[in-house]
N, C-alpha and C positions, 0 to 999 in steps of 0.2 A: 310736358307732363308725362308722357309715358317713359320717356329716357330714365328720369328720375324713379318712378315706381318699378322699372325693372331693376333699377341699381340697388332701391331697398330690398327686392327680392332677392340679388344676387347676393347681399350681405347676410340676410336672414338665411341662407343657404349657407354662408360661409361660417358662420356662430352655430347653426342646427338650433334655433333659438327654443324648438319644442323640447330639446333635452335640458332644458330648465327644471322640467318637472323630477328630475333626480334631486335636486339641491332646495329647491324651495319651498317645500312639504317641513323639511327638517329645520329651516330657518325659523318658519312659524311655528312648529311644534316647540322648540326652545324658548320662543317670545310668548307664546301662552302658557307654559308651565311657568315661567319666570314672572309673568303677570299674574298667575294664578287666575288667567281667565284672558279676556277683551285688552289689549295693549293700546288700542287706540288708531285712529284712522293716521296720524301724522307718521308714526311709527311704523303703521303699514305700508304707506307709500313710500318711506326713506329708506324701509326694509326691501322693497320691491327694486326701486333704483340699486339699493347697493348690491344686490344678489346679481341682477341682470349686468351692472356694469362690469362688476368683477368675472363674470364668466364671459362676457363680451371681450376683455382683456385676455383673458387666458385663450379661447377660443383663437381669436385674431392672432395674438403670437405664434400660438400653434401652427395655424396654417400659414404665416408667414415662413415658419424656420421650416416647415415640411413641403415646401414647394416642390422641392428637389425630388423627394420620395415619393410625394403624393403622383407627381407627372409619371412615375414609373411603375405604380402599381394600377393595374386592371380596375379595381375596386373605388380608386380615389382618382382618377386622371380625369373625370368629367367635372371635378370639383372648381367652383369659380375662382380658386388661388392658382389655378394651372391651365384652365382652358380659356385664358385670355380675356373673361369677364372684369376681372378685378386684377390692377398691376400692384406691385410690392408695395407701392408709395400710396396708394390709398388704404390697403390694407394697414400698413403702420401707423398711418393718421387715424385711423380708426381705431385700433389697438391703442394709442397713447391718450386719445379722448377719452376713451372709456376709464382708462386707469385715473385720468383727472377727476371725470365725475365720480368714481368710486372713493377717492379720498376726499373730495370737497363734501360728497353725501356723509361719510365717516366723521368728518370734521363738525358738522350739523349735528349728529347723533349726540356723541358727548367726547371727552378727550380722550378716554382709553381707548374708544374705538377709531379716534383719529391716530392715536399712537400705532395701533395694531396693523390698520391700512396698508403702512409700508411692508413689514415683513411678510403680512398676507398675500400681496403683491408679487413678492420675491417666490414665494412657494409656488404661486400661481404659473407665474413664468418657466420655473425651472423644469417643471415636467415636459416643454416643448424640447429641451434638449437631452433630458435624462434617457434615452431610449438610444441615443448616440456613443451610450458609453456604459449603461447598465441595465440590469433585468429588472432593478426594483422599480422601473417607470411606473408599473402597475400600483404599488404601493403608494410612490408620489402623487399617482391620480386620484387615489383614496385620501391621502391627507388633504389634496386640494379641495375637494368637496365634503370632508370631514370637517372643516373650517366653518362650514356654515351652521352648526348648532351654536359652535363657539359666539361666532358673529351676532346670532339671534339673542343670548342671552346677555353678552356685551350691551346691546344695543338698549334692553331694557334694564338692566340692574346695574351696568357699569362695572361688572366683576364675571370671574370666572368661578361658576359652582362645581362640586365634585359630580351632579348628576348630568349637565352639560358634557363633561369632562365623558363621562359613560357613553352618553347617546353619542356623540361625535366618534368614540374609537369604534362602535357599532355602524356609523356610516363609512368609517376608513374602511373598514374589514368588507361590508357589503359592495362598495365601488370596485375596490381592488379587486373583489372575488368576481364579480360580473364582467371585469376588464379583461379578467385573463380569459374566460369564456368567450368573450368576444375578440379578443386576439387571436384565437384559434384560425380565424379566417383568413390572417395574413402570415403563417406559420412558415409557409414555405419560402413566400417572398421575404421576409424578414431573415431567414437562412441565407437566399443568394443573396441580398444586398448585405450583410454583416451587420443586421441590425439587432439589437438587443431586447429581448423577449423573454419570458419564462417558455412559452411554447417553443421557440427556435432552439432553445437551449436544451430543454429537457423531455420535448415531446408532448403529446396530446395526453397521453395518461397522468403523467405527472402534474400536468397542468389542471386536469379534471380534477386529482385528487386535492390540491393545493387549493382550489376554488371552495370545494367543498369545505375543506377546514377553515378557510377564510369565513364562510357563510355559518359555520358553526360559532365562532368566535363573535361573528354579528348577532348572534342570537342570544350569546351569553352577555353580552354588555349592554343591549338592549334591555335585557333582563333587570342588569343592575340599574340601567336607567331607572326603570319604573319602581325600582324598589327603592333607591337613594332619593328619589324624587318625592316619594309617599304617594305614589298614585294609586288609581282603582284599579277596579276588574277589566275595565275596558283597556286601560294601558297594557294589561297582561294578556290580554284577548289579542291587542295588536301586536304582540311579540310572537303568540302561538300562530296568529294567519301569517306573518312573517315567514316563519318557520315552514309553515306549508307551501306558500308560494314559493321558496328558494328551493325546495325538495321539488317543489313542479319543474321549475327551470332547468336543475341540472336534468330532470327525467327527460325533458326535451331535446337538449343538446345531446345527452349520451346516446338517445335514440336516433338523431338524425343531425348531423353537424349543419344541414342546409335550414335548420330552425332557430339558428343562433340569432337571428333578427328578432324573431318573434320573442325569443326569451329574455334578448337584451332590452328592446323597446317596450313590450309590451306589460311584461309578467312585472318588471322593474318600476315600471311607471306607474301600474294600479297599486303595487305595492307602497309606494309613499304617499301616494292619495288616500290608501285605505288607513295606513296609520296615523297619517293628519286628522282624518276625520274621527279615527276612535279617539286619539288624544282630546280633542275638541268635545266629544261625548263624556269623557271622562271627567272633564272639568265643569261640564253644564249639568249633568247629572249625577 
């Protein structure tokens, strides 16, 4: 029994399940706004399964593709995909099973969700290989998580609304912006190994500037989301609070690069949760 428990822990560490906090709030924000309130337990359960399986697929494929790179990077050399705890076959089976679950759940939700599940998997999978040839990998990661609000509104309304596009664009630039900051940790390693990233190509000052620009666009698009969705004061407060939190994130990173983990995990995690709570309050009150 302990062997199976350890294996589950290894897979959890492989995909870093706790990072789901970046995408889950915005799926449910879209679902709440689309349903003008509570969207039901059935869609809640299906939404969680879809989000988790899609993310597991993306992370599993990424860890499979990055085995050679992760093994050479001191920051990632202890991950389960390279230290012997999980072999390539196990990781690929895990990845394919999650892809099947995602498509199956999309089929249950509605026809549009099913049809979109295939191109969504294609986008999610492309990130794993993008950094091998393009510095735009940060934006591809943003697009991957930015699909979450689109998936949420499709699940409820079986259509894509203008406000969901604004919410999605905000998420795209939010994620791309904080991924730029996170990638500063591997700037020298990427240069040495010939991997493509904004920091390795343009340096840390340009990276900080571009990240700040992306986060300004984040606030602009989230403001447009609140306006096009005709939301109330709590939604606009969510946008203002997000601007404050993102400013604090940049302050932390500029002050000390060792604070990148705190900026990445803590600030962005709380941002998603706070945004979700305020949208719920907006619909309730």
